[in-house]
TIFITOR-506232 format. One record per residue (C-alpha): x, y, z. Coordinates in steps of 0.001 Angstrom, whole numbers. Layout:
BEGIN
[r [X Y Z]] ...
! end
This chain:
BEGIN
[r [-56516 42409 -59086]] [r [-59162 40359 -57207]] [r [-58633 39290 -53674]] [r [-58240 35629 -54807]] [r [-55509 36804 -57343]] [r [-53524 38921 -54955]] [r [-53806 35908 -52130]] [r [-52144 33594 -54562]] [r [-49565 36040 -55892]] [r [-48425 36873 -52330]] [r [-48525 33068 -51578]] [r [-45990 32600 -54447]] [r [-44103 35435 -53536]] [r [-43799 34008 -49803]] [r [-42582 30549 -51179]] [r [-40180 32219 -53433]] [r [-38576 34327 -50665]] [r [-38098 30984 -48627]] [r [-36485 29394 -51666]] [r [-34202 32406 -51769]] [r [-33377 31489 -48151]] [r [-34785 34724 -46725]] [r [-35366 34071 -42947]] [r [-38821 32510 -42733]] [r [-40235 35315 -40570]] [r [-39356 38168 -42906]] [r [-40679 35780 -45917]] [r [-44027 35655 -44197]] [r [-44038 39336 -43075]] [r [-43339 41001 -46355]] [r [-46009 39314 -48384]] [r [-48583 39607 -45425]] [r [-47746 43557 -45197]] [r [-47754 43937 -48787]] [r [-51113 42136 -49449]] [r [-52981 43742 -46516]] [r [-51826 47253 -47713]] [r [-53045 46580 -51194]] [r [-56529 45445 -49771]] [r [-57313 47765 -46864]] [r [-54811 50745 -47060]] [r [-52146 52467 -44695]] [r [-54196 53452 -41845]] [r [-55927 49885 -41298]] [r [-52432 48311 -41711]] [r [-50626 50326 -39103]] [r [-53797 49695 -36740]] [r [-53453 46285 -37599]] [r [-49791 46014 -36777]] [r [-50369 47782 -33517]] [r [-53204 45267 -32341]] [r [-51556 41899 -33395]] [r [-48335 42722 -32111]] [r [-49802 43064 -28450]] [r [-52371 40250 -29093]] [r [-49975 37743 -30254]] [r [-46763 38555 -28063]] [r [-48827 39113 -24817]] [r [-50141 35413 -25010]] [r [-49447 33873 -21598]] [r [-48599 30505 -23320]] [r [-45664 32128 -25046]] [r [-43625 32587 -21623]] [r [-42927 28815 -21789]] [r [-40679 29174 -24876]] [r [-37798 31258 -23355]] [r [-37966 29320 -20285]] [r [-37584 25894 -22012]] [r [-35042 27635 -24412]] [r [-33089 28945 -21179]] [r [-33368 25141 -19686]] [r [-31472 23913 -22591]] [r [-29002 26414 -22672]] [r [-27984 25980 -19058]] [r [-27987 22200 -19629]] [r [-25631 22720 -22676]] [r [-23246 25092 -20992]] [r [-23512 23109 -17872]] [r [-22248 19626 -19119]] [r [-25453 17821 -18499]] [r [-24870 15880 -21704]] [r [-21385 14435 -20383]] [r [-23321 13018 -17117]] [r [-26005 11502 -19588]] [r [-23616 9561 -21828]] [r [-21290 8558 -19104]] [r [-24072 6579 -17143]] [r [-25758 5347 -20602]] [r [-22130 4183 -21595]] [r [-21435 2471 -18362]] [r [-24418 405 -18417]] [r [-24130 -1059 -22079]] [r [-20892 589 -23657]] [r [-19139 -2665 -23508]] [r [-21596 -4570 -25828]] [r [-20879 -4382 -29617]] [r [-22346 -1161 -30841]] [r [-23141 -198 -27185]] [r [-21584 3244 -27345]] [r [-23748 4299 -30262]] [r [-26770 3007 -28497]] [r [-25626 5266 -25308]] [r [-25491 8116 -27561]] [r [-29150 7631 -28660]] [r [-30220 7330 -25258]] [r [-28099 10261 -24025]] [r [-30026 12364 -26948]] [r [-33170 11292 -25719]] [r [-32687 12162 -22234]] [r [-30912 15552 -23100]] [r [-34214 16167 -25162]] [r [-36250 16042 -22093]] [r [-34296 19073 -20750]] [r [-33524 20949 -23979]] [r [-36523 20690 -26474]] [r [-34035 21654 -29402]] [r [-32682 19305 -31928]] [r [-29807 21541 -33012]] [r [-28739 21839 -29523]] [r [-29297 18223 -28703]] [r [-27201 17095 -31859]] [r [-24296 19596 -31095]] [r [-24060 19045 -27274]] [r [-24199 15204 -27260]] [r [-21908 15098 -30274]] [r [-19191 16843 -28552]] [r [-19011 14146 -25905]] [r [-20244 11044 -27909]] [r [-18559 11448 -31155]] [r [-14868 11554 -29994]] [r [-15474 8484 -27650]] [r [-16623 6360 -30494]] [r [-13734 7416 -32603]] [r [-11167 6748 -29943]] [r [-12617 3228 -29541]] [r [-12502 2302 -33074]] [r [-16158 3084 -34172]] [r [-16642 3574 -37972]] [r [-16950 7395 -38671]] [r [-20103 6576 -40986]] [r [-21899 4681 -38004]] [r [-20969 7516 -35515]] [r [-21839 10409 -37453]] [r [-25227 8722 -38627]] [r [-26138 7809 -35088]] [r [-25593 11204 -33782]] [r [-27539 13002 -36866]] [r [-30410 10457 -36231]] [r [-30280 10795 -32403]] [r [-30425 14605 -32693]] [r [-34020 14474 -33988]] [r [-35106 13150 -30786]] [r [-34666 16847 -29469]] [r [-37756 18063 -31020]] [r [-39604 14708 -30606]] [r [-39131 13854 -26788]] [r [-41157 16363 -24795]] [r [-40615 18929 -23808]] [r [-40398 20610 -27192]] [r [-40047 23939 -28476]] [r [-41401 23049 -31756]] [r [-44376 21584 -30404]] [r [-44947 24629 -28144]] [r [-44948 26850 -31255]] [r [-47141 24519 -33175]] [r [-49669 24214 -30163]] [r [-49789 28244 -30165]] [r [-50394 28509 -33929]] [r [-53175 25871 -34075]] [r [-54614 27168 -30713]] [r [-54435 23692 -29158]] [r [-53218 22513 -25739]] [r [-49422 22321 -25062]] [r [-49747 19573 -22471]] [r [-51886 17616 -24979]] [r [-49169 18061 -27684]] [r [-46448 16740 -25022]] [r [-48446 13450 -24271]] [r [-49186 12863 -27947]] [r [-45309 13032 -28763]] [r [-44146 10862 -25735]] [r [-44968 7500 -27307]] [r [-43632 8262 -30789]] [r [-40710 9606 -29009]] [r [-40199 6491 -27184]] [r [-40843 4385 -30284]] [r [-38289 6298 -32306]] [r [-35249 5667 -29556]] [r [-36327 1671 -29510]] [r [-36073 1572 -33353]] [r [-32686 3456 -33601]] [r [-31327 936 -30953]] [r [-32598 -1929 -32692]] [r [-31321 -754 -35973]] [r [-27855 -140 -34691]] [r [-27940 -3741 -32936]] [r [-28710 -5438 -36215]] [r [-26401 -3542 -38118]] [r [-23411 -4054 -35998]] [r [-24155 -7794 -35837]] [r [-24300 -7832 -39877]] [r [-21174 -5721 -40050]] [r [-19024 -6200 -36893]] [r [-16299 -4224 -38302]] [r [-18252 -1082 -37741]] [r [-18245 -1314 -33768]] [r [-15542 -3154 -32005]] [r [-16254 -4637 -28583]] [r [-14715 -2799 -25822]] [r [-13806 -3709 -22077]] [r [-16390 -3251 -19778]] [r [-15984 57 -17637]] [r [-14329 -284 -14134]] [r [-16662 -411 -11316]] [r [-15423 2626 -9849]] [r [-16112 4566 -13015]] [r [-19523 3130 -13122]] [r [-20584 4102 -9785]] [r [-19196 7666 -10422]] [r [-21462 7850 -13501]] [r [-24281 6724 -11621]] [r [-24054 9300 -8789]] [r [-23783 12072 -11416]] [r [-27050 10998 -13193]] [r [-28961 11308 -9826]] [r [-29396 15019 -10193]] [r [-30394 14501 -13856]] [r [-32785 11956 -12957]] [r [-34362 14318 -10390]] [r [-34885 16959 -13038]] [r [-36401 14546 -15633]] [r [-38643 13161 -12890]] [r [-39901 16802 -12148]] [r [-40619 17708 -15649]] [r [-41927 14597 -17228]] [r [-43813 13162 -14112]] [r [-45140 16678 -13178]] [r [-46448 17095 -16717]] [r [-47696 13462 -17063]] [r [-49571 13577 -13659]] [r [-50999 17035 -14040]] [r [-49067 18405 -11295]] [r [-48257 21631 -13099]] [r [-48938 23193 -16425]] [r [-45973 23395 -19015]] [r [-45097 27063 -18121]] [r [-44377 26288 -14525]] [r [-42800 23129 -15285]] [r [-40352 24901 -17687]] [r [-39528 27627 -14787]] [r [-38858 24808 -12227]] [r [-36748 22841 -14985]] [r [-34669 25897 -15722]] [r [-34056 26691 -12246]] [r [-33294 23047 -11450]] [r [-30578 22804 -14461]] [r [-29194 26169 -13215]] [r [-28524 24781 -9742]] [r [-27254 21665 -11137]] [r [-24652 23621 -13282]] [r [-23300 25849 -10649]] [r [-22988 22888 -8251]] [r [-21110 20684 -10559]] [r [-18898 23647 -11321]] [r [-18408 24378 -7670]] [r [-17667 20763 -6950]] [r [-15642 19627 -9908]] [r [-14829 22629 -12046]] [r [-16839 21112 -15113]] [r [-20148 22713 -14964]] [r [-21894 25908 -15448]] [r [-19036 28966 -15443]] [r [-20046 32723 -15245]] [r [-18990 32927 -19103]] [r [-21531 29929 -19851]] [r [-24199 31636 -18007]] [r [-23829 34578 -20003]] [r [-23816 32813 -23190]] [r [-26866 30754 -22270]] [r [-28830 33878 -21371]] [r [-27700 35787 -24808]] [r [-28605 32598 -26648]] [r [-32112 32384 -25461]] [r [-32925 35974 -25856]] [r [-31847 35662 -29657]] [r [-33622 32380 -30207]] [r [-36741 33545 -28453]] [r [-36900 36735 -30446]] [r [-36538 34969 -33565]] [r [-39407 32712 -32572]] [r [-41534 35498 -31558]] [r [-40926 37200 -34889]] [r [-41893 34062 -36561]] [r [-45386 33913 -34890]] [r [-45817 37509 -35648]] [r [-45221 37117 -39287]] [r [-47328 33827 -39439]] [r [-50075 35851 -37803]] [r [-49967 38780 -40230]] [r [-49920 36547 -43490]] [r [-52776 34542 -41994]] [r [-54796 37572 -41500]] [r [-54017 38644 -44953]] [r [-54854 35229 -46415]] [r [-58356 35465 -44603]] [r [-58922 38908 -46137]] [r [-58082 37789 -49577]] [r [-60556 34682 -49355]] [r [-57745 32521 -50308]] [r [-58328 29639 -48030]] [r [-62314 29691 -48495]] [r [-61684 29477 -52292]] [r [-59154 26571 -51926]] [r [-61739 24698 -49900]] [r [-64477 25146 -52241]] [r [-62147 23649 -55058]] [r [-61453 20643 -53005]] 
! end
């Protein structure tokens, strides 16, 4: 079989493995390994594995991934989402649809210290969804709001997906963050506008509630101050060029850790030792998965280059 034919066969095999719900790292590794073995043989393949494993995983830019993941895990376990939702709810929760809008703002703010859509949606939903249901919000509006707001986790910088993409295409992580900031803010604005229009057309979806008591409002504002400081350190430092993404992730993870421990010491509602252990384990598992995906992508990319598949497709185009 020619190199082009082998490349097409392995590409089809990769898509078939993905369609069969094989983990994406394995779905890329198997065709890449089988194809390179067919072209070059066993000894060059083993030598390649040794080289690309070190070359890919020793990249300094990759160190930002576990740090951002750790920051998000600390935020999830430390109750940061409750402070964000409480503040947004204190400001606009009394207007029609205000709690849904507050949920969107909480998702966007939590995304700045998390970087994961799954973590953002799961964490904020635990706080916001019961509150919306308790105040008579439509279940369809509440769940749709959380599903849409959760997507902000990978759009509002810092985003783990943007970091991985920047490393794969060999671009600047900081440039990716800057490019995603405006679309993220635009998405927040459009989500809020959509909720506002919808609840005015169908008032039964979101009843009006009484304004929050002044004491509760002040308490929510006070709890937000540390979160605002963390947000300012991350986004402000990156935007002004005070530090690069990796130091920013280290600063953010440390700040969220301190916040969670202090809140647990003061109120008992922060980062516990069990939560700390869970956060570290989740970070290790997720970072390992991402590293394996990058390794598989590198291997299958090298095979495709050896098979001349990209060049042949470019000539056809």
